[in-house]
C-alpha beads as a LAMMPS data file, in Angstrom:
LAMMPS data file: protein, C-alpha beads

226 atoms
225 bonds

1 atom types
1 bond types

-500.0 500.0 xlo xhi
-500.0 500.0 ylo yhi
-500.0 500.0 zlo zhi

Masses

1 110.0

Atoms # bond

1 1 1 -324.300 218.849 -247.717
2 1 1 -326.577 220.396 -250.418
3 1 1 -325.828 221.256 -254.046
4 1 1 -325.573 224.857 -253.498
5 1 1 -322.882 224.361 -250.635
6 1 1 -321.078 221.668 -252.551
7 1 1 -320.717 224.149 -255.402
8 1 1 -319.515 226.846 -253.369
9 1 1 -317.005 224.382 -251.752
10 1 1 -315.856 223.475 -255.137
11 1 1 -315.262 226.930 -256.199
12 1 1 -313.326 227.614 -253.269
13 1 1 -311.058 224.558 -253.733
14 1 1 -310.652 225.645 -257.465
15 1 1 -309.694 229.237 -256.146
16 1 1 -307.182 228.147 -253.586
17 1 1 -305.580 225.869 -256.265
18 1 1 -305.220 228.807 -258.601
19 1 1 -303.640 231.097 -255.912
20 1 1 -301.118 228.621 -254.899
21 1 1 -300.266 228.040 -258.863
22 1 1 -299.931 232.140 -259.117
23 1 1 -297.770 232.218 -255.923
24 1 1 -295.590 229.230 -257.067
25 1 1 -294.898 231.306 -260.217
26 1 1 -294.072 234.331 -258.342
27 1 1 -291.587 232.322 -256.198
28 1 1 -290.037 230.903 -259.394
29 1 1 -289.673 234.324 -260.957
30 1 1 -288.450 235.839 -257.777
31 1 1 -285.916 233.161 -257.283
32 1 1 -284.855 233.642 -260.799
33 1 1 -284.316 237.099 -260.509
34 1 1 -281.691 236.129 -257.747
35 1 1 -279.901 233.317 -259.611
36 1 1 -279.926 234.385 -263.063
37 1 1 -277.388 237.452 -264.081
38 1 1 -278.806 238.341 -267.333
39 1 1 -282.685 237.614 -267.456
40 1 1 -282.732 237.852 -271.312
41 1 1 -280.706 234.549 -271.479
42 1 1 -281.057 231.102 -270.252
43 1 1 -279.690 229.629 -266.793
44 1 1 -277.340 228.037 -269.253
45 1 1 -276.766 228.911 -272.915
46 1 1 -274.301 228.268 -275.806
47 1 1 -271.888 231.213 -276.010
48 1 1 -269.761 229.840 -278.814
49 1 1 -270.587 227.164 -281.580
50 1 1 -268.800 225.885 -284.737
51 1 1 -271.080 224.041 -286.552
52 1 1 -268.285 222.910 -289.166
53 1 1 -266.892 220.706 -286.192
54 1 1 -269.783 220.095 -284.311
55 1 1 -268.932 222.264 -281.283
56 1 1 -270.992 224.085 -278.660
57 1 1 -269.526 225.377 -275.597
58 1 1 -271.635 226.417 -272.851
59 1 1 -272.049 229.352 -270.483
60 1 1 -273.437 229.385 -267.164
61 1 1 -275.727 232.393 -266.380
62 1 1 -275.616 232.516 -262.741
63 1 1 -274.821 235.317 -259.967
64 1 1 -271.847 235.073 -258.137
65 1 1 -270.565 231.769 -259.559
66 1 1 -270.654 232.630 -263.596
67 1 1 -266.815 233.794 -263.762
68 1 1 -265.492 230.825 -261.718
69 1 1 -267.489 228.284 -263.703
70 1 1 -266.981 229.943 -267.193
71 1 1 -263.318 230.259 -266.493
72 1 1 -263.155 226.498 -265.850
73 1 1 -265.163 225.567 -268.708
74 1 1 -262.888 227.842 -270.773
75 1 1 -259.688 226.028 -269.542
76 1 1 -261.434 222.674 -270.249
77 1 1 -262.282 223.047 -273.567
78 1 1 -259.714 225.484 -274.885
79 1 1 -257.374 222.680 -276.430
80 1 1 -259.990 221.267 -278.180
81 1 1 -261.986 224.447 -279.539
82 1 1 -261.733 224.624 -283.474
83 1 1 -260.004 221.319 -283.882
84 1 1 -261.263 219.581 -286.713
85 1 1 -260.961 216.036 -284.561
86 1 1 -262.852 217.238 -281.757
87 1 1 -266.576 217.636 -281.024
88 1 1 -267.941 219.625 -277.852
89 1 1 -271.420 219.303 -276.205
90 1 1 -273.236 219.897 -273.339
91 1 1 -276.441 219.106 -271.313
92 1 1 -278.096 220.422 -268.559
93 1 1 -280.864 219.672 -266.147
94 1 1 -282.856 221.021 -263.270
95 1 1 -284.083 218.967 -260.126
96 1 1 -285.638 221.070 -257.773
97 1 1 -283.082 223.555 -256.837
98 1 1 -280.270 221.658 -258.131
99 1 1 -278.665 222.490 -261.576
100 1 1 -276.628 219.920 -263.197
101 1 1 -274.393 220.588 -266.175
102 1 1 -272.403 218.004 -268.095
103 1 1 -269.922 218.854 -270.983
104 1 1 -268.305 216.254 -273.261
105 1 1 -265.449 216.272 -275.451
106 1 1 -264.942 213.338 -277.950
107 1 1 -261.443 213.555 -279.776
108 1 1 -260.866 211.344 -282.822
109 1 1 -257.320 212.471 -283.197
110 1 1 -256.345 208.591 -282.889
111 1 1 -257.385 205.433 -284.602
112 1 1 -260.184 203.453 -282.799
113 1 1 -262.508 204.649 -280.688
114 1 1 -262.835 208.593 -279.742
115 1 1 -261.216 209.754 -276.654
116 1 1 -264.067 210.831 -274.582
117 1 1 -263.554 213.315 -271.673
118 1 1 -266.160 214.835 -269.263
119 1 1 -266.749 218.021 -266.837
120 1 1 -269.451 218.256 -264.666
121 1 1 -270.701 220.900 -262.291
122 1 1 -273.706 220.319 -259.779
123 1 1 -274.908 223.587 -258.485
124 1 1 -277.139 224.449 -255.492
125 1 1 -279.151 227.298 -256.649
126 1 1 -280.733 228.114 -253.602
127 1 1 -277.239 228.732 -251.884
128 1 1 -275.451 229.533 -254.723
129 1 1 -272.954 226.920 -254.473
130 1 1 -270.965 224.567 -256.340
131 1 1 -271.479 221.020 -254.659
132 1 1 -268.476 218.606 -254.638
133 1 1 -268.966 214.906 -255.237
134 1 1 -269.149 214.210 -251.339
135 1 1 -272.069 216.713 -251.032
136 1 1 -273.853 215.425 -254.155
137 1 1 -273.636 211.996 -252.932
138 1 1 -275.088 212.862 -249.581
139 1 1 -278.324 213.873 -251.397
140 1 1 -278.676 210.229 -252.114
141 1 1 -277.597 209.197 -248.786
142 1 1 -274.569 207.193 -250.440
143 1 1 -270.682 207.511 -250.477
144 1 1 -268.019 207.675 -253.416
145 1 1 -267.124 203.947 -252.003
146 1 1 -270.646 202.796 -252.922
147 1 1 -270.055 204.214 -256.040
148 1 1 -267.040 203.175 -256.928
149 1 1 -268.104 199.473 -256.050
150 1 1 -271.126 199.344 -257.883
151 1 1 -268.749 200.417 -260.945
152 1 1 -266.340 197.914 -260.276
153 1 1 -268.894 195.194 -260.021
154 1 1 -270.338 196.059 -263.511
155 1 1 -266.854 195.802 -265.053
156 1 1 -265.973 192.503 -263.197
157 1 1 -269.079 191.381 -265.158
158 1 1 -267.989 192.704 -268.506
159 1 1 -264.500 191.327 -268.259
160 1 1 -265.909 187.704 -267.365
161 1 1 -268.142 188.046 -270.492
162 1 1 -265.050 189.157 -272.486
163 1 1 -263.064 186.183 -271.175
164 1 1 -265.812 183.394 -271.595
165 1 1 -266.569 184.844 -275.106
166 1 1 -262.852 184.741 -275.945
167 1 1 -262.829 188.588 -276.896
168 1 1 -259.652 188.646 -274.643
169 1 1 -257.387 186.121 -273.155
170 1 1 -254.420 186.132 -270.907
171 1 1 -255.250 189.054 -269.036
172 1 1 -256.006 189.602 -265.564
173 1 1 -258.972 191.831 -264.162
174 1 1 -256.177 194.415 -262.962
175 1 1 -254.699 194.555 -266.489
176 1 1 -258.225 194.808 -268.052
177 1 1 -258.943 197.878 -265.489
178 1 1 -255.414 199.523 -266.088
179 1 1 -255.789 199.409 -269.851
180 1 1 -259.202 200.835 -269.475
181 1 1 -257.703 203.713 -267.341
182 1 1 -259.498 202.383 -264.672
183 1 1 -257.022 201.796 -262.185
184 1 1 -258.415 204.392 -259.770
185 1 1 -262.162 204.358 -260.614
186 1 1 -262.798 207.135 -258.099
187 1 1 -260.812 209.663 -260.104
188 1 1 -262.741 208.844 -263.510
189 1 1 -266.311 209.659 -262.340
190 1 1 -268.319 212.657 -263.175
191 1 1 -271.677 213.035 -261.455
192 1 1 -275.067 214.108 -263.126
193 1 1 -278.617 214.408 -261.673
194 1 1 -281.403 214.159 -263.981
195 1 1 -285.071 213.507 -263.113
196 1 1 -284.005 213.439 -259.377
197 1 1 -281.798 210.319 -260.404
198 1 1 -278.104 210.134 -259.913
199 1 1 -275.730 209.287 -263.090
200 1 1 -272.234 208.697 -263.220
201 1 1 -270.416 209.233 -266.273
202 1 1 -267.171 207.406 -266.533
203 1 1 -263.910 208.606 -268.316
204 1 1 -262.430 205.262 -269.367
205 1 1 -260.945 203.617 -272.561
206 1 1 -264.294 201.879 -274.139
207 1 1 -262.081 199.898 -276.561
208 1 1 -258.482 198.482 -276.017
209 1 1 -256.175 196.870 -278.671
210 1 1 -256.300 193.444 -277.094
211 1 1 -259.881 192.972 -277.821
212 1 1 -261.191 191.157 -280.977
213 1 1 -264.396 193.140 -280.923
214 1 1 -265.637 196.445 -279.586
215 1 1 -267.272 194.664 -276.899
216 1 1 -268.339 197.746 -274.615
217 1 1 -269.705 199.814 -277.570
218 1 1 -273.385 199.401 -276.396
219 1 1 -272.339 200.261 -272.745
220 1 1 -271.452 203.905 -273.437
221 1 1 -270.089 205.949 -270.700
222 1 1 -273.417 206.699 -268.450
223 1 1 -274.272 204.751 -265.730
224 1 1 -277.250 205.017 -263.477
225 1 1 -276.636 204.548 -259.772
226 1 1 -279.207 202.665 -258.211

Bonds

1 1 1 2
2 1 2 3
3 1 3 4
4 1 4 5
5 1 5 6
6 1 6 7
7 1 7 8
8 1 8 9
9 1 9 10
10 1 10 11
11 1 11 12
12 1 12 13
13 1 13 14
14 1 14 15
15 1 15 16
16 1 16 17
17 1 17 18
18 1 18 19
19 1 19 20
20 1 20 21
21 1 21 22
22 1 22 23
23 1 23 24
24 1 24 25
25 1 25 26
26 1 26 27
27 1 27 28
28 1 28 29
29 1 29 30
30 1 30 31
31 1 31 32
32 1 32 33
33 1 33 34
34 1 34 35
35 1 35 36
36 1 36 37
37 1 37 38
38 1 38 39
39 1 39 40
40 1 40 41
41 1 41 42
42 1 42 43
43 1 43 44
44 1 44 45
45 1 45 46
46 1 46 47
47 1 47 48
48 1 48 49
49 1 49 50
50 1 50 51
51 1 51 52
52 1 52 53
53 1 53 54
54 1 54 55
55 1 55 56
56 1 56 57
57 1 57 58
58 1 58 59
59 1 59 60
60 1 60 61
61 1 61 62
62 1 62 63
63 1 63 64
64 1 64 65
65 1 65 66
66 1 66 67
67 1 67 68
68 1 68 69
69 1 69 70
70 1 70 71
71 1 71 72
72 1 72 73
73 1 73 74
74 1 74 75
75 1 75 76
76 1 76 77
77 1 77 78
78 1 78 79
79 1 79 80
80 1 80 81
81 1 81 82
82 1 82 83
83 1 83 84
84 1 84 85
85 1 85 86
86 1 86 87
87 1 87 88
88 1 88 89
89 1 89 90
90 1 90 91
91 1 91 92
92 1 92 93
93 1 93 94
94 1 94 95
95 1 95 96
96 1 96 97
97 1 97 98
98 1 98 99
99 1 99 100
100 1 100 101
101 1 101 102
102 1 102 103
103 1 103 104
104 1 104 105
105 1 105 106
106 1 106 107
107 1 107 108
108 1 108 109
109 1 109 110
110 1 110 111
111 1 111 112
112 1 112 113
113 1 113 114
114 1 114 115
115 1 115 116
116 1 116 117
117 1 117 118
118 1 118 119
119 1 119 120
120 1 120 121
121 1 121 122
122 1 122 123
123 1 123 124
124 1 124 125
125 1 125 126
126 1 126 127
127 1 127 128
128 1 128 129
129 1 129 130
130 1 130 131
131 1 131 132
132 1 132 133
133 1 133 134
134 1 134 135
135 1 135 136
136 1 136 137
137 1 137 138
138 1 138 139
139 1 139 140
140 1 140 141
141 1 141 142
142 1 142 143
143 1 143 144
144 1 144 145
145 1 145 146
146 1 146 147
147 1 147 148
148 1 148 149
149 1 149 150
150 1 150 151
151 1 151 152
152 1 152 153
153 1 153 154
154 1 154 155
155 1 155 156
156 1 156 157
157 1 157 158
158 1 158 159
159 1 159 160
160 1 160 161
161 1 161 162
162 1 162 163
163 1 163 164
164 1 164 165
165 1 165 166
166 1 166 167
167 1 167 168
168 1 168 169
169 1 169 170
170 1 170 171
171 1 171 172
172 1 172 173
173 1 173 174
174 1 174 175
175 1 175 176
176 1 176 177
177 1 177 178
178 1 178 179
179 1 179 180
180 1 180 181
181 1 181 182
182 1 182 183
183 1 183 184
184 1 184 185
185 1 185 186
186 1 186 187
187 1 187 188
188 1 188 189
189 1 189 190
190 1 190 191
191 1 191 192
192 1 192 193
193 1 193 194
194 1 194 195
195 1 195 196
196 1 196 197
197 1 197 198
198 1 198 199
199 1 199 200
200 1 200 201
201 1 201 202
202 1 202 203
203 1 203 204
204 1 204 205
205 1 205 206
206 1 206 207
207 1 207 208
208 1 208 209
209 1 209 210
210 1 210 211
211 1 211 212
212 1 212 213
213 1 213 214
214 1 214 215
215 1 215 216
216 1 216 217
217 1 217 218
218 1 218 219
219 1 219 220
220 1 220 221
221 1 221 222
222 1 222 223
223 1 223 224
224 1 224 225
225 1 225 226
């Protein structure tokens, strides 16, 4: 191939790439027109904020699903809104056609570590459908039992470490989990997809009165599922 033909070939490739980028932008714009209810706002935005109490409550800006989800968000946050002991925050992530939204409430009404609660929504933007846990897990070719077993194995390790370091004593593993409000792990998990990875946010008591130190302080509430 001579230099002149090579130059033409190179320019053709560049042109094709540019056209593909333009087409991709066009598809994204048209998809958003169908998905987003109010084009002047983000797909998730803050509709209520109380900076004094560190509270931000989101609103979902999605056709067909906005009322159902936003009513649910209001119901979840209503008891904490404008409470001086509670902070409310949220985060959201887009992975392809999947939107994940997680709302976190931290209530310091009582002594000790805050009482942390979660609410999550995972939405298929292509189908305009809220996915349940089983549908989300199917995207990763796993089931709920696999998630529960992985969380359970991690807490068995934490329990053994606390026994070994004498942070707790005279406590069975069942008692350890009951005191952490994890007698039924499956009821305490909230799924969230970020960077195409599955994360579980766990609603549990991270500190119990029997502990001599706050051993799980650095563990937190987020668990990446492998």
